[in-house]
Phi, psi and omega in degrees: 000131186276159167070025181275127178269316185225136177226126179255126183234119174050044186284134180226143173220110180246140177244142175266121184231161175071024183280129178204178180295328188249004183222134176289145179293144174257155181256120175265115183264086182292318175231128190230081172065071178246152179220136175196175178219160176227125178276157179299132174081005180252167175244121175249129183253134170262122186235143176168171178291164173303135179093000185280344179108004184296315179291324176297322174301314177298321178295323181286328174294326178279352187062027168287326173246148175261135181287152174289321181200162176105179185233144171235102186260116179247116182053040178086355179247137177283109185291342178295334184257012182290144174285169182300319179293316178295323178297318177300321178290323179298322183289345173286335182264348183231118182235176183223145169248120187279162181294308186262109184290341181279312185286343180268002178246138179288114185292345180270352182259151173277161186305318182299319180296317181298311182293323185278345184306315177303329176297317181293320184281345188284342183077007177283156173285122190254124175237143181055053188301307184296319182299320179298318183289319178295325178298314183287327174300321179293325182296328183261007175088021174262150181270160178297325176302339181283349185303320184255023178258167182256156186303325182294345180276005182240160173282169181299322179292320177296319178296323176292330174297322174300316179298319180296318176301316180295323177291338185266346191298331179271001185056060181286171175263323185234132173238130175268115181260099185270092182049054191288346179239005185288337178270003184256158173297155183300319178298326179280329179307315181296323181294318182292318178297317179295326177294318178301320179294316179297317180291327176299317177294315186289320184253008179056047186273158174243132184244137161253109189253117183259125182202164172253356189253108180293330179295330178285311185291336177296331181284333190241345193269148164271317176225156181233134176243121181259126181244148176216117175055048178083001184236152169273124181256337179203147176206146179172187176299157179300320181295319180293317182290321183285318188262343181214059179296142182243343178263137181307326181291321176297318178299322179291321177297318181292324183288346180272352181283124182294144175276135178288318181272132181288338180285334181268116179241143179228156181285125177279135175254097186266127182274144181256150175080173181264164176293130178299158179279139175293349175288332181213073181291155181294149177292158179068222178292125184291342182267357188297332181288346181238357189275128182286349180250013184302141174248171185296326182287345182295328180272002182248331184246131177281107186287126176260160180292135174237145182274120181258333174219175180298118179059026174240113185242143175221151179262013178241111181278357186257001180251000000 
């Protein structure tokens, strides 16, 4: 497949927990054998409930976390095997926008310092330092007067623009957006999403967009990957996932999205029970304990992704 920027192959992340003198350690399978790809210039969204492993996936792509097994191939190179120097160069090309714009900004630093910090840490020869920062501030809708202000002097939307500017200052190729609008008011969310789309066109950016909200990812995504308890249960184009979901879990997520029009009503698919613990996931399909359509074989066979349409995959063969 041409034009692939990032490819994840059989990625796993296991944690050993409960280790003590009197107890054997247990294995928490946060990510359990997932594979996907991202093409240059597109937006791929990872969607799922809290604890499904989507943020852990993003951290491994950034190499904040090291994978237990599997490959993360960026421009043909497995980043898991990069040397310290090569990893430093890689991190200039891959940046992150965090969920909470306030806690991810140093309250003692002024905006100019925050945005310019990656330039100083990159080891590059810096010319026209302030001009570069002011230029990127203008691109994200910040004023020159904001250069010498502190984060607490801004609204939540403005603080997220500061975070976006910081992620752009090194001109990266890939940005991991980890729930970048979930902490914002709905009216501000659309402004930030539209800004991300504009910047993507201008700088030829590629996004991995992490969210729990399908109504948000529908606005920005080319493709959507749905995760549940460390596994991918469905993936496909945004249109296919939103308009023709095939996995019961995806249908449940979509049914939870509020309708804007009072005249349009949809049937709610309400899931029963709690999410199983990744310390002891159910046998077979991990969603079988909450699935309203589960059959006896669902708890016996580990469901793998099957292609039902071109590049539309689901882990449920019964829907």
